[in-house]
N, C-alpha and C positions, 0 to 999 in steps of 0.2 A: 397143593397150592403152587408148587414149582413145576407144574406140568409143562409150562412154556419152554423149559429147557430142552424138552424132547423135539422142539422145532428147529433147533440150531443145526445149520449145515445140511439140511435135507429139503430145501425149498423145491427143487425140481421134482422130487418125488411127491410132494404135497400139493403142487400147483394143479389147479383145475383149468384156469385160463388167466391170461394177462393181456391187457390192452394199454398201449402207451403211444401218445401222439406228440410228445415233446413237452407239453405243459400239463396234460392230464394223464393220470395212470389209474386204471381200475384193475384190481387184483383180487382173484378168488382162489382160495386154497383151503386145505384141511388144516385144522388147528388142534392142538392137544390141551389147550387151556380154556376151552369154551364150553358153555352149556350146550351148544350145538357144535357138531364137529366140522362144519364148514362155514366160512364167512367171506363176505366181499368188503373190501376197503377201497376208498377213493382218496386220491391225493390230487389236489388242484389248488393253484395259487389263490383262488378266490375264497377258499374256505380254510379255516383253522391255520392260517399262515402257511398253507401248502403242506401241512403235516397230515398224516393218515387219519381218516375217519372211518370207523367200522360201521357200515350202513345197513347191513343185513346179514342174518345168520340162517343156516339151513341144516336139515337133518340128513340129507342124502347128496351124493355127488351130482346126481341128475338135477335136483332142485337147485344146487349151487350153480350149475352151468346155465340154467334158465335165468336165475337171478343175475348172474354176471352179464349175460346178454342184455337183460333189461336195464342194468345200470350203465352199460356202455351206451346204449341208445339214449337213455335219459340225459347223460352227461355230454353227449355230442350233438343232440338235436334241440333240447329245451332244458338248459341248465336250471335246476330249481333255485329258489330263493334261499333255501337253507338245507343243510344236511344234519341229520340227527344220529348220534352214536347209539347203536342198538345195545350196548353194554353186554356183549357176549362173553367176555373173559370172566373166568371164575373170580379173579381178584376184584374186578369192578363190581361184581355181584355181592361179594363179601363185604366190601367197604361201603357200597351203596353211594348214592350221590345226594348231597345235601340239597342241591337246587337243580331241578330238571333243566333249567336254562343253561346249566353248564354242559349239557349234552347237545345243545343246539349250536350250530355254526352257521351264522348268517353269511350270505354272499356279499363280498366286497367287489368293488370295481377292479377288474383285472387290467394289467398293463396293456394287454392285447386290445382291449376295447377303448382305452382312453386316448 
């Protein structure tokens, strides 16, 4: 249950890829607290108040790199209307979600577009 503690202080070793353009960050890394050992997270001010949303999880580093590239392209060319948290962490799977809508983060109008 506390496997996430194994991720403290070793990001550079766990990192698969990271993209940051100032307002958008797409990060893919190995995790110790997931049902799948790799995941991609997106942080963008239009979703979840700019906080991270875990959008996809993978079983291999190769699949994680492919997924990372897909999310960078998606978030830089045709931003979706919503992001959905994939619930990869063991704690989220143990607790479960009472309402699936809590995992959906609808896009808001960004400062950049207004």
